[in-house]
C-alpha positions in Angstrom: 24.9 6.8 -27.9 25.0 9.6 -25.3 23.8 8.6 -21.6 19.9 9.7 -21.6 19.1 10.0 -25.0 16.8 7.8 -26.7 17.3 5.9 -30.1 15.5 7.7 -33.2 13.3 4.8 -34.4 10.3 6.2 -35.8 9.9 8.5 -38.6 7.7 11.2 -39.4 6.8 12.1 -43.5 5.6 15.6 -43.7 4.1 16.2 -47.2 2.6 19.4 -48.7 -0.3 18.7 -51.2 0.2 18.8 -54.7 -0.2 21.5 -56.9 -4.0 22.6 -56.9 -6.3 24.7 -58.6 -8.0 28.0 -57.6 -11.2 27.5 -59.6 -13.6 30.7 -59.1 -16.5 29.9 -57.1 -15.0 27.0 -55.4 -13.7 27.2 -51.4 -10.7 26.8 -50.1 -11.2 23.6 -48.4 -12.5 22.2 -51.9 -9.8 22.9 -54.4 -8.8 20.2 -56.5 -5.6 19.1 -57.8 -4.4 20.3 -61.2 -2.3 17.5 -63.2 0.9 18.7 -62.4 -0.2 18.1 -58.9 -1.6 14.3 -59.4 1.9 13.9 -61.6 3.8 15.3 -58.2 1.8 12.9 -55.9 2.6 10.2 -58.2 6.1 10.7 -58.1 6.4 11.2 -54.1 4.7 7.4 -53.7 6.7 5.7 -55.8 10.0 7.4 -54.4 8.7 6.2 -51.2 8.4 2.6 -52.6 11.4 2.6 -53.9 13.6 3.9 -50.9 11.2 1.5 -48.4 10.0 4.2 -46.7 6.4 3.2 -47.2 3.9 4.9 -44.5 2.2 2.6 -41.5 -0.6 5.7 -41.7 -1.4 8.6 -42.7 -2.6 11.9 -41.3 -4.1 14.3 -43.9 -5.9 17.5 -44.0 -9.9 17.2 -45.0 -8.9 19.3 -47.9 -9.7 18.2 -50.9 -6.0 18.8 -52.9 -4.4 17.1 -49.3 -6.9 13.9 -49.9 -6.4 13.4 -53.4 -2.2 14.0 -52.8 -2.6 11.2 -50.0 -4.6 9.0 -52.7 -2.3 9.4 -55.4 0.7 8.8 -53.4 -0.5 5.8 -52.0 -1.8 4.4 -55.0 1.6 5.0 -56.6 3.3 2.9 -53.6 1.3 0.2 -53.8 -0.5 1.2 -50.3 -3.8 0.4 -49.4 -6.0 4.1 -49.4 -7.2 2.6 -46.0 -4.3 3.9 -44.3 -5.8 7.6 -44.5 -7.1 9.3 -41.3 -8.6 12.4 -42.3 -8.1 14.8 -39.3 -9.8 18.4 -39.1 -7.0 20.2 -37.1 -4.6 20.0 -39.7 -6.8 22.3 -42.0 -4.8 25.9 -40.7 -5.3 25.0 -36.8 -3.3 26.5 -34.1 0.3 25.1 -33.7 -0.9 23.6 -30.1 -3.7 21.9 -31.7 -1.5 20.4 -34.7 0.9 18.8 -32.0 -1.9 17.3 -30.2 -2.9 15.7 -33.5 0.1 14.4 -34.8 0.4 13.4 -31.5 -2.2 11.2 -31.3 -2.0 10.6 -34.8 1.3 8.6 -34.6 0.0 6.1 -31.6 1.8 2.8 -32.0 3.0 3.5 -36.0 6.5 3.2 -36.7 6.2 5.8 -39.8 4.0 8.6 -40.2 2.7 10.6 -43.3 1.4 13.7 -42.3 -0.4 15.8 -45.8 -1.2 19.1 -45.0 -0.4 22.9 -45.8 1.7 25.8 -45.7 2.6 27.7 -43.5 2.2 25.5 -40.5 4.0 22.6 -42.5 7.3 24.9 -42.9 7.3 26.0 -39.7 6.6 22.6 -38.1 10.1 21.0 -39.8 12.1 24.5 -39.2 11.4 23.7 -35.9 11.7 20.0 -35.7 14.9 20.1 -37.5 18.2 19.5 -35.3 19.9 21.3 -37.8 19.2 24.0 -40.6 17.4 22.5 -43.2 18.4 23.3 -46.5 16.7 25.5 -48.7 15.7 24.9 -52.5 14.8 28.4 -53.4 11.7 30.1 -54.4 9.5 31.2 -51.3 9.2 27.7 -49.1 11.3 25.1 -47.9 7.8 22.9 -48.3 7.4 23.6 -52.0 4.1 21.9 -53.6 4.3 18.3 -53.4 7.6 18.4 -51.1 8.4 15.4 -49.0 10.5 16.0 -45.6 11.3 12.9 -43.8 12.4 12.8 -40.1 14.0 10.2 -37.6 11.8 11.0 -34.4 11.8 9.4 -30.7 8.4 9.4 -30.9 5.3 11.1 -32.0 4.8 13.4 -28.8 7.7 14.8 -26.8 9.9 13.6 -30.4 8.4 16.5 -32.0 9.7 19.2 -29.6 12.6 22.2 -30.9 15.1 20.8 -32.4 14.5 16.8 -31.8 14.1 15.3 -35.3 17.0 14.6 -37.9 16.4 15.0 -41.1 16.8 11.9 -43.6 15.7 13.4 -47.0 14.0 16.7 -48.3 12.8 15.3 -51.8 11.3 17.6 -54.5 8.5 15.9 -56.8 9.7 17.9 -59.8 13.3 16.6 -59.5 12.0 13.2 -59.9 11.3 11.2 -62.9 7.4 10.6 -63.3 7.0 6.6 -62.9 4.2 7.1 -65.6 5.7 9.0 -68.4 6.2 6.7 -71.7 3.1 4.3 -70.2 0.3 6.0 -71.8 -1.2 6.1 -68.8 -2.5 9.2 -66.4 
């Protein structure tokens, strides 16, 4: 390890909420997940469990679609939903407030899962990455339900531009449904 360089021993996982509906007369913050969004979240939860990447804490936007995603992920991963802390700054706030929320939310945890929205999530993962992030095609790197896992020094200074090492970029639509063929939904 180079002199003066810290060891990256923490992880931050960014998860964009699953595919959500746009029901008439429903405010944006109250938009629910579609069935596809619930499936996407279950797939990510199963992936986290299979890859021994379970979070110590979850920081979620207060939007219904983000909370439903966080809950479905934790259930599929076999984790307690009480890991979820809701922070209103994760619902379309200015970048400085987002960074403050993440630094505070990380505390002493080793692996933090952040559930939120584009465009801020997309911008943050591009900035955090120490190398260019592979683009899966389409409009977004952070497609609905996508997970990006980074190794970082810490949750404060370690979230600076170019300070994260991308470990995984997981697209739920590329994963098998852990409940397919079980009769459960």
